[in-house]
N, C-alpha and C positions, 0 to 999 in steps of 0.2 A: 611495461606499459605498451600496449599496441599502438603502432604509428597510424593515426587516423587524422582526418581533417576536421578539427573542431576549433571553435573560437577561444575556448577556455578549458582548463582542466582543474578540478579541485580534488585533492587527495584527502584521505582520512586524516593525515597529519595536519593538513591546512586548517581544518575546522571540524568539530564534531559536537553534538549535543545529546543530552539524555532527557531533555524536557523541552516541549514546545510551550512557549510563553508569549505574552503580548509584547515584550520588550527585548526581543532578540537583536543582537548586533551582527552584521554580516561578516562572513569570512571572505566573501567575494561579491562583487557587484557586476552584473551583466546587463545587456540591453535586450529589450523585447525582440525576438527573432533570432537570438544567438543560439548556437549549438555548442553544447559542452559535454565533457566527459566527467562523470562522478565516480570516484573510487570508493568502495565500501569494504569494511571488514566484516567477518561473520559476526552474528549477533552476540556471540560469547567472546569475541576478540581474541581468538586463539587459545582459549582455556582448555578446549578439548582437542587433543591431537591423537588420541588412541582410545580404543574401546575401554581401556582400564582407567581412563580419566573420567571420574564421575563427580558431578556436582550434587551436593546434598541440599542446596538451597540456592535460590536466585541471588547472585551477587548484588551488592548495593547499587552498583552502576553497571548496566547491561543494555544491549540493544541500541548501541550508538548509531545516530544518523549523521551522515556527512553533510556539513553546511554550517550555518545558514547561507543560502544563496539569495541575495537581494536582486530583484529585477527592476531596473530603473523605470520609473513611471507607474508602477503598480500602486494603486490606491484603494482604500476601503470602498467596497461596492463593485470593484472590477472583478473579473474572473481570470485566473491564471491557467493557461493551457500547457500541459506538460506532455509533449509527444515523445513516447519511448521508442527509440529507433533500434537499439540493440542492447542486450545484456550479455556480457561476456564473463564466463567463469574465470576467476583469477587465481585459483589454487587447484591442486590435484585431487582433493577430496573434500566432501562436506561431512557434516555430522548430524545425526538425529539424537536428540536428548529428551528424556523424560525424568521428572523429579517429583518428589512427594508434594502434594498440595497444588499441583499445576497440571492441567490437562483435563480432558473430558471425564476420564475414569480414574481420577487421582486417588479415590478412596476404594476402588474396586478390589476385592480380596484376591482376585486371580491375576492382577496386573502388578508385577514386581517393579518397584522404582526405588531409588534412581537408577538409571542405566544410560549408557552412551553406546552408539554404534557408528563407526566411520563408514562413509559411503564413497569409495574411490571412484573417480571420474575416468572414463575411458571413451574417448571420441564423443559420440552423442548419447551416451548412456552413463548411468551410475550403477554401482553394484551394491546390493543389500544382501550380504552373504553371497550365495551362488545365483541370486536372481538379478536380472537387469531391469532397470527402470529408465524410460526415456528422459533425457534432460529437458526440462521445461522451466527455465529460470523466471522467477517472479520477484518483484520488489515487495517486501513484507511491510516496511514502514516508510511512509512518504506523507508529508504534510507541510503546512505553512504555520506562521505565527498565529496564535489563538486570539480570539476577540477579547476575552477577559481573563478567565482562569488559566493556570498552567496545567499541563498534562504530561506525565511521564511518556517517554517514547514507547513504553509497553502498553499504553492505553490508546484506543481509537476513539475519535469524537468527531465533531463537525469540521474541525480543521484537517482531518485526515488522521495521521499518526499510524498506529499499529493495525492497519486495515487487514493485512494478511488475506488479500483477495487475488485469486489466480488470474483474473483478467488484467491485473496491473503488470503487464508483460510487453515484450517487444511487439511492435505493430499496432498497439493501442495507444490511446491518449487519455489522460486523467485531467479533469477540470476541478479547480479548487476555488471557493470563495476567498477573496482577498479581504482580510480583516485589519491588516496593518500596512503602513507604507513599505513598499519593496517586496511585499508578500512573505519573504524570508522562508524559502523552500529548503527542506532537508530530506534526505532519504538514506535508507540502509536496510539491514535485516533481510538480506536477500536469501533466496532458497534456490538450490539447483533443481529441486522438484518439491511439490507440495500438493496435497489433496485438498479440495474444498472441505472446510471444517477444521483442518490442522489438529486432528483429534488428540494426539499425544502431547501437544503443546509446542512442537517445532516441526518444520520441514527438514530438508537436508540443508542445514545452515552453511553458508559459504560466502567467501569474498568475491566481489565482482567489479567490473568496470561497466558503467552504464552510460550510453550516449542518449542525450535528450535534447530537444529543441523547446525553448520556452517562449511563450507568446502571451502578452497581456491583452485581454479583451476589455476595452474600456466602454462604458455605457452599454453593457450587453443587453440584448433584447430580453433575455431571461436572467434574472438574478438567481444566485445559488445560496442555499443555506448549508449545504453539505456537499461532499465530493460527488462527482459524476464521471463514469467511465464510458468512453466511446470505443466499441469494437468494430470490426468490419461490417457487422450486420445488426447492431443493437446499441441503444443508449441505456445505461444502467445506473440509476441513482443508488448511492451507497449510504447506509445509515447504521449507526451503532447505538446501543442502549443497554440497560441493565438486564433486560430479558429479551428472548428471541421474539416474543410477541410484540413488544414495544418497538424493537428495531424494524420488524416487518411493517408495522403501522407507519413509521416515519418514511420508510422507503416507498410505501404505497402512496402516502401523501405527496411525496416529491414527484412520483410518476403521474399522479392525478393533475398536479399543477402543470406539468409539461404537456400532457394530452389536452387539457382544457385550453391552453394557449394555442396549441397547434390546430385544433379543430373547432374552436369557438364553442366548446362544450361548457355547460355549467358544471359545478363540482360533482353533482350526482351522476350526470351522464358520463363524465370522465371516470368516476369510480366504477360505474357499470362496465365501461369499455375496457378499463384496466383488467377486469376480471375475465375478459375474453382474450386479450392479447398479451398481457404481462406475464412475468414468470419470476417468482421469488426464488432466490438462490442463496444458500448459506455460504458466507465467506469464512468465518471462524467462530468457534464456540468456546474458546479457551482463554481469552484475554479478560482483563477486568470488566470490559463490556463486550457483548457479542455483536457481530457485524453481519449484515445481509445486504443483498442488492436485488433490484427489481428490473428485469430485462424487458425493454420495450423494443420490438423489432423496428428497424428503420423503415420498413414498409408502412408503418403507422406513425412514425415520428421523424421528421426531417431535423436538420440542425437546430437546436434551441437558440443558437446564437447568430 
């Protein structure tokens, strides 16, 4: 474990979950404003350690998220801000895995599956055979307790979950609607590198140590229905749905609401303006629901909160 100045540390052994539900019990409770380190395992929990280790099916329990982390004072209607300060790689190799029935081209005749490939880490790159790929760690699964139904950590939804979004990385912040007391945050499924889309069904899956600062925004000026990512230059509503078109519609609706509030537009004006300045981006197309985001430059949208 890296020696850093944090208020709390929660390890994978302290608490993990495989389903986001409304009735989660905390593994740890922190205060708004606290900084903590979250240790995560790779999404397959060490099952793949060599190219010859091949999964023929998704195990019954997979994609564990470390937590839940209760944030004192977080109540339904609030917003939880998660500032991602640093993601450190915690093992010397990741692994890319594809299996039958999972991934964008799971039934394509020219794609052989299942298959595993280890991706050794060396400095600021990882190796895919004799090719080098820059390290760009991201958090694949991050979310809070759900409003009503439970969702596997493999599923993205309004609570977050398996969002597999490359913007959920160090230097950015993610905002979640709070549905239950304490919010009950959990995270895991990190990647050493991953492309938008996550086409084969995984990135370079790897264990990490994540430094985050948590803040409860009470009585926010803007309420959230789904997660929102803040980057250095944009606000990006994130939405998941059964089809790419439906997810795009939800992300556009969220962008319209933000733009209407900012500029005193009616919904039609905001819709028209979003078509000038927004930008739909695919997060992932391989989970049970697909996920997209809609990037609104900060030049046109100040803090919604």
